[in-house]
C-alpha positions as CSV (number, residue, x, y, z in Angstrom):
1,M,-173.4,34.9,-125.3
2,E,-173.4,32.8,-128.4
3,A,-172.3,35.5,-130.8
4,L,-171.8,39.1,-130.8
5,F,-172.6,41.5,-133.2
6,I,-171.4,45.5,-133.1
7,G,-172.7,48.3,-135.3
8,Q,-175.0,51.3,-135.8
9,A,-179.0,50.6,-135.1
10,Y,-181.5,52.6,-137.0
11,I,-185.3,52.3,-137.5
12,D,-186.0,52.0,-141.0
13,I,-188.9,53.0,-142.8
14,T,-188.9,51.9,-146.6
15,F,-191.9,52.5,-148.8
16,L,-192.9,51.7,-152.4
17,T,-194.1,54.6,-154.7
18,D,-193.5,55.4,-158.5
19,T,-192.2,59.0,-157.8
20,L,-190.2,60.9,-155.1
21,P,-191.9,64.5,-154.9
22,S,-189.8,67.6,-155.3
23,G,-190.2,71.3,-154.4
24,D,-194.2,71.7,-153.2
25,E,-195.3,68.8,-154.5
26,K,-196.9,65.8,-153.0
27,A,-196.9,61.8,-153.8
28,L,-198.8,58.9,-152.7
29,A,-197.5,55.5,-151.5
30,H,-198.2,51.7,-152.5
31,D,-197.1,50.3,-149.5
32,Y,-194.5,50.8,-146.2
33,A,-192.7,49.1,-144.0
34,V,-190.9,50.2,-140.5
35,S,-188.4,47.9,-138.8
36,F,-185.2,47.7,-137.2
37,G,-181.9,48.6,-139.2
38,G,-178.4,48.9,-139.5
39,N,-175.9,46.4,-141.1
40,A,-174.7,44.7,-138.6
41,V,-178.1,45.2,-136.3
42,T,-180.2,43.5,-139.4
43,A,-177.5,40.7,-139.7
44,G,-177.9,40.0,-135.7
45,F,-181.6,39.7,-136.2
46,T,-181.5,37.3,-139.2
47,C,-179.0,35.0,-136.7
48,A,-182.0,35.1,-134.3
49,K,-184.3,34.6,-136.7
50,L,-182.6,31.3,-137.9
51,G,-182.5,30.1,-134.8
52,I,-179.7,31.5,-133.0
53,S,-180.1,35.1,-130.5
54,P,-176.8,36.8,-130.6
55,D,-176.3,39.7,-128.3
56,I,-175.9,43.2,-130.2
57,M,-173.8,46.2,-129.0
58,C,-175.1,49.4,-130.7
59,S,-176.2,52.9,-130.4
60,Q,-178.9,53.9,-128.2
61,A,-180.9,56.9,-127.1
62,N,-183.7,57.5,-124.5
63,D,-186.2,58.4,-127.1
64,W,-189.6,56.5,-128.5
65,L,-187.7,54.9,-131.2
66,A,-185.0,53.3,-129.2
67,H,-188.1,51.9,-127.2
68,M,-189.6,50.9,-130.7
69,F,-186.2,48.9,-131.2
70,L,-185.8,47.3,-128.2
71,D,-189.2,46.0,-128.0
72,M,-188.3,44.4,-131.9
73,A,-185.2,42.9,-130.3
74,A,-187.4,41.6,-127.2
75,R,-189.3,39.5,-129.7
76,Y,-186.1,37.9,-131.1
77,G,-184.8,37.1,-127.6
78,I,-181.7,39.4,-128.6
79,S,-179.6,41.7,-125.7
80,I,-179.0,44.8,-126.4
81,H,-176.0,46.3,-125.0
82,G,-176.7,50.0,-126.1
83,R,-173.8,52.8,-126.3
84,K,-175.5,55.9,-124.9
85,V,-176.5,58.6,-127.8
86,K,-178.8,61.8,-127.8
87,E,-181.0,60.7,-130.3
88,S,-182.1,57.5,-132.5
89,S,-180.8,57.3,-136.2
90,L,-183.4,56.7,-138.9
91,S,-183.2,55.7,-142.6
92,F,-185.7,56.5,-145.2
93,I,-185.5,54.0,-148.0
94,M,-187.2,54.2,-151.2
95,P,-186.5,50.3,-153.4
96,K,-187.4,50.2,-157.0
97,D,-186.4,48.2,-160.0
98,G,-183.8,46.2,-157.8
99,K,-181.9,49.6,-156.8
100,R,-182.6,51.5,-153.5
101,A,-182.1,55.1,-152.8
102,I,-181.7,55.7,-148.7
103,V,-181.8,58.9,-146.7
104,R,-180.1,58.8,-143.3
105,C,-180.5,60.7,-140.2
106,R,-177.4,59.3,-138.1
107,D,-176.2,60.0,-134.6
108,D,-173.0,58.1,-134.1
109,N,-171.6,60.9,-131.3
110,Y,-171.3,58.4,-128.6
111,L,-171.7,60.2,-124.8
112,H,-170.0,57.2,-122.9
113,P,-166.9,54.8,-123.7
114,F,-168.8,51.2,-124.9
115,Q,-169.0,48.6,-122.2
116,Q,-166.6,45.8,-121.6
117,L,-168.5,42.3,-121.6
118,R,-167.5,38.8,-121.0
119,L,-167.0,37.1,-123.8
120,D,-167.5,33.4,-121.9
121,G,-169.6,31.1,-124.6
122,C,-169.1,33.2,-127.3
123,R,-168.2,31.5,-130.9
124,A,-168.5,34.4,-133.2
125,L,-167.9,38.1,-133.6
126,H,-169.5,40.3,-136.2
127,L,-168.6,43.9,-137.3
128,D,-170.2,46.5,-139.5
129,G,-167.1,49.0,-139.1
130,H,-169.0,51.5,-137.3
131,M,-168.1,52.3,-133.7
132,P,-164.5,51.8,-134.5
133,D,-162.9,51.9,-130.9
134,A,-165.3,49.0,-130.1
135,A,-164.9,46.8,-133.1
136,L,-161.0,47.2,-132.6
137,H,-161.2,46.3,-129.0
138,Y,-163.0,43.5,-129.8
139,A,-161.9,42.1,-132.8
140,R,-158.5,41.8,-130.9
141,A,-159.8,40.3,-127.6
142,C,-161.6,38.0,-129.7
143,R,-158.7,37.0,-131.8
144,E,-156.7,36.3,-128.9
145,A,-159.4,34.1,-127.4
146,G,-159.7,32.3,-130.7
147,I,-163.4,33.2,-131.5
148,L,-164.0,33.8,-135.3
149,T,-164.0,37.4,-136.3
150,S,-166.2,38.9,-139.0
151,L,-166.3,41.9,-141.0
152,D,-169.2,43.4,-143.0
153,G,-166.8,46.0,-145.2
154,G,-169.5,47.9,-147.0
155,A,-166.9,50.6,-146.9
156,V,-163.1,52.0,-145.4
157,R,-163.7,53.3,-142.6
158,E,-161.3,55.3,-140.3
159,N,-159.2,52.3,-138.6
160,T,-160.5,49.7,-141.5
161,D,-156.8,48.7,-142.4
162,E,-155.5,48.2,-138.9
163,L,-159.0,46.2,-138.0
164,L,-158.4,43.6,-141.0
165,H,-155.2,42.3,-139.2
166,F,-157.5,40.8,-136.7
167,I,-160.4,39.5,-139.0
168,D,-160.8,36.0,-139.8
169,V,-163.8,36.3,-142.5
170,A,-163.5,39.8,-144.2
171,I,-166.6,40.2,-147.0
172,V,-166.4,44.0,-148.8
173,S,-168.4,45.5,-151.4
174,A,-168.0,47.1,-154.8
175,R,-167.8,50.6,-152.8
176,F,-165.1,49.2,-150.8
177,C,-163.1,48.3,-153.7
178,E,-163.6,51.5,-155.1
179,Q,-162.2,53.7,-152.0
180,L,-159.3,51.7,-152.4
181,G,-158.4,52.2,-156.3
182,L,-158.5,48.3,-156.3
183,D,-160.4,45.6,-158.5
184,I,-161.9,42.6,-157.7
185,G,-158.7,40.5,-157.7
186,E,-156.7,43.1,-155.7
187,T,-159.1,43.7,-153.2
188,L,-158.7,40.2,-152.6
189,D,-155.3,40.0,-152.4
190,Y,-155.6,43.0,-149.9
191,L,-157.6,41.0,-147.7
192,R,-154.8,38.0,-148.0
193,G,-152.4,40.1,-146.9
194,H,-153.8,41.6,-143.6
195,G,-154.1,38.0,-142.8
196,C,-158.0,37.0,-143.5
197,R,-158.4,33.4,-143.5
198,V,-161.7,34.2,-145.8
199,G,-162.3,37.1,-147.8
200,G,-165.0,38.0,-150.4
201,V,-166.3,40.6,-152.4
202,T,-169.9,41.2,-152.7
203,L,-171.5,42.4,-156.1
204,G,-175.4,42.4,-155.4
205,D,-176.9,40.6,-158.3
206,D,-173.7,39.5,-159.8
207,G,-172.8,37.2,-156.9
208,M,-169.9,37.2,-155.1
209,H,-165.7,36.6,-155.7
210,W,-164.4,35.0,-152.7
211,F,-161.1,33.1,-151.4
212,E,-160.0,30.8,-148.5
213,D,-156.9,30.5,-147.0
214,Q,-154.4,30.1,-150.3
215,G,-156.7,28.6,-152.5
216,A,-157.7,30.1,-155.8
217,N,-160.5,32.5,-156.2
218,V,-163.9,31.2,-156.7
219,H,-167.1,32.9,-158.0
220,H,-170.4,32.4,-156.4
221,P,-173.0,33.7,-159.0
222,A,-176.3,34.7,-157.4
223,L,-179.4,33.2,-157.3
224,N,-181.6,33.5,-160.5
225,V,-184.9,35.3,-158.6
226,P,-187.0,36.7,-161.5
227,A,-187.1,40.7,-161.6
228,S,-191.1,40.4,-161.5
229,K,-190.3,38.6,-157.7
230,I,-187.8,41.4,-156.4
231,V,-189.3,43.7,-153.9
232,D,-186.8,45.4,-151.6
233,T,-183.1,44.7,-152.0
234,N,-182.0,46.9,-149.3
235,G,-180.4,44.8,-146.2
236,A,-180.4,41.8,-148.5
237,G,-176.6,41.6,-147.9
238,D,-177.1,42.3,-144.0
239,V,-179.2,38.8,-144.3
240,F,-176.3,37.6,-145.9
241,H,-173.9,38.3,-143.0
242,G,-176.0,37.0,-140.2
243,A,-176.9,34.0,-142.4
244,Y,-173.2,33.0,-142.7
245,I,-172.8,33.7,-139.7
246,Y,-175.7,31.5,-138.6
247,S,-174.3,28.6,-140.8
248,Y,-171.2,28.8,-139.1
249,L,-172.0,28.6,-135.6
250,S,-174.5,25.4,-136.6
251,A,-171.9,23.8,-138.2
252,P,-168.1,25.1,-137.8
253,Q,-166.3,22.4,-139.3
254,A,-168.2,22.8,-142.7
255,P,-166.7,24.7,-145.6
256,W,-167.0,28.0,-146.1
257,S,-168.6,27.3,-149.8
258,D,-171.2,25.5,-147.9
259,H,-172.0,28.7,-145.5
260,F,-171.8,30.9,-148.3
261,R,-174.3,29.2,-150.8
262,F,-176.8,29.0,-147.2
263,A,-176.4,32.9,-146.9
264,R,-176.9,32.8,-150.8
265,G,-180.2,31.4,-150.2
266,A,-181.4,33.8,-147.0
267,S,-181.0,36.5,-149.6
268,A,-182.6,35.3,-152.5
269,H,-185.6,35.1,-150.0
270,A,-185.0,38.5,-148.4
271,I,-185.6,40.8,-151.9
272,Q,-188.8,39.4,-152.4
273,H,-190.0,41.3,-149.2
274,L,-190.7,45.1,-148.0
275,G,-188.4,45.8,-145.0
276,N,-185.8,44.2,-143.1
277,E,-188.2,42.3,-140.6
278,A,-190.3,40.9,-143.6
279,S,-187.2,39.9,-144.9
280,L,-185.9,37.9,-142.4
281,P,-185.8,34.2,-143.1
282,T,-186.5,31.2,-141.3
283,L,-184.5,27.5,-142.3
284,E,-187.3,26.3,-144.5
285,N,-187.7,29.9,-146.4
286,V,-183.6,29.2,-146.5
287,G,-184.4,25.9,-148.4
288,T,-187.0,26.9,-150.6
289,A,-184.7,29.6,-152.4
290,M,-181.9,27.2,-152.4
291,T,-184.2,24.5,-154.4
292,L,-185.9,27.0,-156.4
293,W,-183.9,29.0,-158.0
294,R,-180.7,28.0,-159.6
295,E,-177.4,29.9,-160.1
296,K,-177.4,33.2,-162.7
297,P,-175.7,32.5,-165.9
298,V,-172.7,35.1,-165.1
299,P,-169.1,34.0,-166.4
300,D,-166.6,33.2,-164.0
301,T,-164.4,35.5,-164.2
302,I,-162.3,38.1,-162.3
């Protein structure tokens, strides 16, 4: 095991349509994609696509959607440690104009305790905050073992405050800030105060504000992908997380600015494709995006 990703697994059904029906109506979609989904899960698949296949601990039912998910993981050389639930989780995603609407059916009523895994050879842990008992257990174990711990803070969850004390790299969302009632700078201070060595707030097409250790807050603008090229922004943040984990595993001594620039290129590739699987970048795809697109002209302020 080189890396462990822990989170909720989904099957994502993504479709492009001009209108959404209401009442007794029908609408015709232009295109669709079916793929794996979930924050840490998609990050794990990204890491595998780039060249390092991790282990993933996630929800797992015994139904045909779960078999589909396991087939997808096998194609990427990913080992799945499933935690039993009654039924698979499903997402319906409708991207349009750089935004996306999502309807989710989620089963996180776990029927068994999480597995106790050996961490021999593990060099990074990535969490999305789902499966909170497992997240806290493995974050603590990895911190004690000197293994890098990373959190995708898409939202404040039941044990986020406690969990952050065991996180090295915490990259959170604007929603996370809103839930805490803090602005961007205050949120970065909050992450510092919990002992996070690297912390950041992602803002979609406005890029990311972040810090490393006691250094100043830095703004990395997003890459300026033309609107005409943007197909589906869903999952781009998950690709970002998986890409910086891959970059760290490939070059652990490199500065985090390099890891985040690499991840930014991965996200710029992702938003040009429909569905999570088609969005996964290769190393060549990341290099192309980093070369082709310049940074957006966004003021460097918080």
